[in-house]
MIRO-802789 format. One line per field, with one value per residue (C-alpha): residue in three letters; x negated, y, z. Coordinates in Angstrom, 3 decimals. Example, Ala and Ser with C-alpha at 12.3 -4.5 7.8 and 13.67 -1.06 7.14 Angstrom:
2
aa	(ALA, SER)
x	(-12.300, -13.670)
y	(-4.500, -1.060)
z	(7.800, 7.140)
//
This chain:
267
aa	(MET, GLY, VAL, ILE, THR, LYS, ILE, THR, LYS, GLN, VAL, LYS, ASN, ASP, GLU, ARG, TYR, ASN, LEU, PHE, ILE, ASP, GLY, LYS, TYR, ALA, PHE, SER, VAL, ASP, GLU, VAL, VAL, LEU, ALA, LYS, PHE, GLY, LEU, ARG, LYS, GLY, LEU, GLU, VAL, ASP, GLU, LEU, GLU, ILE, SER, GLU, VAL, GLN, TYR, ASP, ASP, ASP, VAL, LYS, LYS, ALA, LEU, ASN, LYS, ALA, ILE, HIS, PHE, LEU, SER, TYR, ARG, MET, ARG, THR, GLU, LYS, GLU, ILE, ARG, ASP, HIS, LEU, LYS, ASP, SER, GLU, LEU, ASP, GLY, ALA, ILE, ILE, GLY, GLU, VAL, ILE, HIS, LYS, LEU, LYS, ASP, MET, LYS, TYR, ILE, ASP, ASP, LEU, GLU, PHE, ALA, LYS, ALA, PHE, THR, GLY, THR, GLN, ILE, ASN, THR, SER, ASP, LYS, GLY, PRO, GLY, TRP, ILE, ARG, GLY, GLU, LEU, TYR, ARG, LYS, GLY, VAL, ASP, ASP, PRO, TYR, ILE, GLU, GLU, ALA, LEU, ASP, ALA, PHE, THR, PHE, GLU, MET, GLN, VAL, ASP, LYS, ALA, ALA, ALA, ILE, SER, GLU, LYS, LEU, MET, LYS, LYS, TYR, MET, LYS, ASP, SER, PHE, MET, ILE, ALA, LYS, GLN, LYS, ILE, GLU, GLN, ASN, LEU, GLN, ARG, LYS, GLY, TYR, PRO, GLY, ALA, VAL, MET, LYS, ILE, VAL, TRP, GLU, THR, ILE, ASP, THR, ASP, ARG, ASP, THR, ASP, GLU, GLN, TRP, ASP, ALA, LEU, TYR, HIS, GLN, GLY, GLN, LYS, ALA, HIS, ARG, ARG, LEU, SER, SER, LYS, TYR, GLU, GLY, TYR, GLU, TYR, GLU, GLN, ARG, MET, LYS, GLN, THR, LEU, TYR, ARG, LYS, GLY, PHE, ALA, ILE, GLU, LYS, ILE, GLU, ARG, LEU, LEU, GLU, VAL, LEU, LYS, GLU, GLU, GLU)
x	(278.354, 277.781, 275.818, 277.169, 275.911, 277.423, 279.586, 281.294, 283.543, 287.122, 288.002, 291.576, 290.690, 287.099, 287.622, 287.787, 284.744, 285.033, 282.938, 281.502, 280.065, 277.957, 278.627, 282.488, 284.917, 285.690, 288.020, 288.018, 287.533, 288.019, 284.581, 285.342, 285.137, 282.355, 280.408, 281.313, 280.478, 277.135, 278.154, 275.493, 274.127, 272.049, 273.905, 274.880, 278.491, 280.319, 284.067, 284.459, 282.733, 284.865, 287.838, 287.210, 286.277, 289.554, 291.741, 289.840, 290.624, 294.326, 294.617, 292.813, 295.572, 298.213, 296.931, 296.545, 300.315, 301.488, 299.567, 301.132, 304.510, 303.779, 302.491, 306.348, 307.501, 307.080, 308.047, 308.988, 306.978, 310.178, 310.285, 306.794, 307.145, 310.205, 308.436, 305.347, 307.839, 309.517, 306.128, 305.922, 302.762, 301.710, 302.822, 299.285, 298.331, 301.123, 300.364, 296.703, 297.872, 300.312, 297.537, 295.425, 297.932, 298.419, 294.907, 295.120, 297.899, 299.626, 302.649, 304.372, 308.030, 308.437, 307.251, 309.315, 312.554, 311.574, 310.899, 314.112, 316.160, 315.059, 315.555, 319.023, 319.722, 318.297, 319.508, 322.482, 325.994, 325.362, 325.984, 323.990, 326.079, 325.084, 321.456, 321.121, 322.675, 320.348, 317.535, 318.159, 318.639, 315.394, 314.205, 313.510, 313.352, 316.272, 314.078, 312.594, 315.717, 317.055, 314.108, 314.173, 317.971, 317.023, 316.291, 319.940, 321.671, 325.388, 325.764, 324.106, 326.618, 329.318, 328.389, 327.937, 331.258, 333.274, 331.792, 332.691, 336.170, 336.773, 335.815, 338.029, 340.947, 341.158, 341.232, 343.830, 346.372, 348.727, 348.997, 350.922, 348.361, 348.814, 347.553, 345.130, 343.836, 343.735, 341.821, 339.379, 338.894, 338.254, 335.658, 333.893, 333.701, 332.482, 329.571, 328.852, 330.229, 331.577, 334.731, 333.574, 332.389, 335.781, 337.435, 335.522, 335.577, 339.356, 339.176, 336.679, 337.816, 341.183, 343.838, 346.580, 348.758, 351.066, 354.699, 354.138, 351.193, 353.361, 356.038, 353.958, 352.380, 355.930, 357.223, 354.085, 355.066, 358.529, 357.843, 356.036, 358.114, 361.387, 359.838, 359.211, 362.214, 365.124, 364.775, 365.670, 367.599, 370.700, 373.133, 372.686, 369.929, 367.921, 368.007, 367.020, 364.269, 363.019, 363.040, 361.227, 358.625, 358.017, 358.425, 355.483, 353.344, 353.843, 356.276, 359.154, 362.452, 364.461, 361.849, 362.575, 366.269, 365.857, 363.522, 366.398, 368.671, 366.570, 365.516, 369.516, 369.899, 367.077, 368.686)
y	(-95.799, -99.449, -101.736, -104.249, -107.324, -109.941, -109.764, -112.905, -113.392, -114.500, -118.124, -117.333, -114.054, -114.097, -110.341, -109.466, -109.371, -109.616, -107.103, -107.842, -104.988, -105.518, -109.207, -109.068, -108.886, -105.491, -105.449, -106.589, -104.702, -105.321, -105.579, -102.427, -100.384, -102.584, -101.571, -97.975, -97.421, -99.497, -101.531, -104.149, -105.966, -103.524, -100.324, -98.113, -96.949, -94.361, -94.238, -91.422, -93.308, -96.807, -94.545, -93.169, -96.952, -98.238, -95.330, -96.408, -99.611, -99.194, -97.440, -100.089, -102.701, -100.114, -100.037, -103.617, -103.933, -101.661, -102.953, -106.404, -104.849, -103.468, -106.680, -107.775, -104.824, -101.198, -98.858, -95.224, -93.223, -93.586, -97.283, -97.575, -95.227, -96.834, -100.303, -99.064, -97.096, -100.567, -101.840, -98.880, -97.330, -94.132, -91.010, -89.937, -93.490, -93.691, -90.191, -91.567, -94.612, -92.639, -90.275, -93.168, -95.001, -91.902, -91.663, -95.240, -94.631, -96.901, -94.590, -92.444, -91.704, -90.821, -93.760, -95.806, -93.880, -94.121, -97.778, -98.449, -96.650, -98.512, -102.076, -100.947, -100.102, -103.171, -105.681, -104.583, -102.733, -100.334, -96.427, -93.197, -92.519, -95.905, -95.361, -91.937, -92.708, -95.823, -93.748, -91.213, -93.762, -94.591, -91.404, -90.148, -86.454, -85.135, -83.531, -87.175, -88.729, -86.497, -86.946, -90.541, -90.664, -88.564, -91.943, -93.221, -91.224, -90.754, -92.626, -95.526, -94.707, -94.830, -98.314, -99.857, -98.594, -99.743, -103.159, -103.397, -102.229, -104.183, -107.283, -106.221, -105.656, -109.203, -110.035, -107.932, -109.055, -109.839, -106.281, -103.501, -101.464, -98.562, -100.548, -102.354, -98.763, -97.844, -100.921, -100.383, -96.596, -97.708, -100.300, -97.727, -95.146, -98.145, -98.787, -94.943, -93.890, -90.283, -89.280, -87.927, -91.357, -92.813, -90.157, -91.362, -94.983, -94.841, -93.352, -95.866, -99.322, -101.202, -101.067, -102.265, -105.126, -107.028, -107.617, -111.184, -109.895, -106.584, -109.153, -111.860, -109.234, -108.236, -111.844, -112.641, -109.605, -109.764, -114.012, -112.546, -109.782, -112.046, -114.813, -111.871, -109.894, -112.802, -114.171, -110.750, -109.030, -109.708, -108.046, -104.243, -103.569, -106.891, -105.234, -101.892, -103.187, -105.163, -102.121, -99.760, -102.511, -103.162, -99.731, -98.599, -101.276, -99.414, -101.216, -99.358, -99.295, -100.915, -103.713, -104.329, -104.543, -107.106, -109.291, -108.923, -110.400, -113.283, -114.101, -114.189, -116.609, -118.720, -119.174)
z	(-33.397, -34.486, -36.674, -39.154, -38.352, -40.692, -44.145, -45.313, -48.289, -47.365, -48.294, -49.732, -51.628, -53.021, -53.721, -49.971, -47.357, -43.441, -41.753, -38.365, -36.208, -33.264, -33.434, -33.501, -36.322, -37.127, -40.390, -44.013, -47.268, -50.998, -52.971, -54.760, -51.550, -50.154, -53.177, -53.176, -49.436, -50.077, -46.930, -46.036, -43.177, -40.817, -41.647, -38.966, -39.176, -36.949, -36.281, -39.084, -41.688, -40.748, -40.709, -44.287, -45.503, -44.077, -45.758, -49.043, -48.704, -47.952, -51.253, -52.916, -51.765, -52.552, -55.932, -56.333, -55.144, -57.604, -60.315, -59.699, -59.669, -62.949, -64.160, -64.828, -66.978, -67.344, -64.483, -63.776, -61.150, -58.715, -59.024, -58.147, -55.234, -53.804, -54.075, -51.952, -49.670, -49.192, -47.658, -45.253, -46.607, -45.493, -48.136, -48.565, -49.696, -52.204, -53.341, -54.209, -55.748, -58.152, -59.075, -59.835, -61.976, -63.928, -64.689, -65.968, -68.076, -66.051, -65.452, -68.148, -67.815, -71.031, -72.829, -70.224, -71.568, -75.134, -74.416, -72.470, -74.984, -77.784, -76.125, -75.024, -78.689, -80.027, -77.850, -75.833, -76.774, -74.295, -75.260, -74.693, -71.623, -70.140, -70.755, -69.710, -66.055, -65.835, -66.700, -63.908, -61.768, -62.197, -61.607, -65.306, -65.529, -67.971, -70.808, -70.981, -71.125, -73.771, -75.811, -75.586, -76.541, -79.697, -81.425, -80.632, -83.465, -83.556, -86.955, -84.725, -81.795, -84.306, -85.754, -82.525, -80.835, -83.987, -83.840, -80.387, -81.168, -84.215, -81.903, -79.013, -81.364, -82.033, -78.375, -77.529, -80.437, -77.602, -76.534, -78.303, -80.483, -77.617, -75.054, -76.985, -77.760, -74.351, -73.110, -75.888, -75.111, -71.299, -72.339, -74.701, -71.777, -69.460, -71.663, -72.103, -75.600, -75.701, -76.917, -80.120, -81.038, -80.511, -82.559, -85.537, -84.708, -84.809, -88.325, -89.607, -88.440, -89.599, -87.295, -89.238, -88.052, -90.213, -89.095, -87.864, -85.795, -84.207, -83.265, -81.873, -79.558, -78.469, -78.048, -75.980, -73.659, -73.842, -72.339, -69.457, -68.517, -68.763, -66.690, -64.109, -64.211, -65.071, -61.639, -59.780, -62.432, -64.518, -67.230, -67.789, -65.268, -66.479, -70.090, -68.646, -66.711, -70.145, -71.929, -69.441, -68.910, -72.621, -73.922, -71.336, -72.924, -76.267, -78.018, -80.243, -78.504, -81.746, -81.421, -77.874, -78.515, -81.458, -78.943, -76.345, -78.850, -79.494, -76.021, -75.326, -78.227, -76.878, -73.762)
//
């Protein structure tokens, strides 16, 4: 048992108060906790009461920490739990904070999933698979993820994937169409677009290349292969190596043979 002999406001944080018991500094509390327990000068307190006050204050500090974390952007329950665990807070205190945040409507994983999905749809080229993976990593439950992804319709996915593909097709003009298609599909897979979307994309975008564009791509790849192989091989073996290399890159064998004639003429 002890008596609170003095209460002073902290200089650097005017929402916290220092408590002195029997003339000695004991601990500090938030003003909300101070008011909740009716702490005042002359009040007698025992160890159990002090323990309850300190526990409540720990919850308040953790709550303030969580709210500050939320002030930058929306967070999932898992993100908040992980943030508080990093501060080595007791599990019971974290549970209390999560409960309070839910009561305050500060945590709503479904709304988070919908907002996150909407942002990705409107501001990025990411597909549904990538979004699903990110939400899962952030601790959102599957039903919430699927409900949020309902906003990303199949038609929207095709439109986005088609725009990406058309842009990349221009980037890969120096590759054969087969290699360009492989690179584009790999890119779309990394961004989270399913095979069904890719199938429709190839049916909708213009992939035709004129004769000059096809030759430019073959000539570009042929020059690269020639620089690498001509220093190691000659004659029949050189030609076979060139044919194998360019055929694997998706070029027709008759076009490759024509290129070899051109390269020979240029020497």
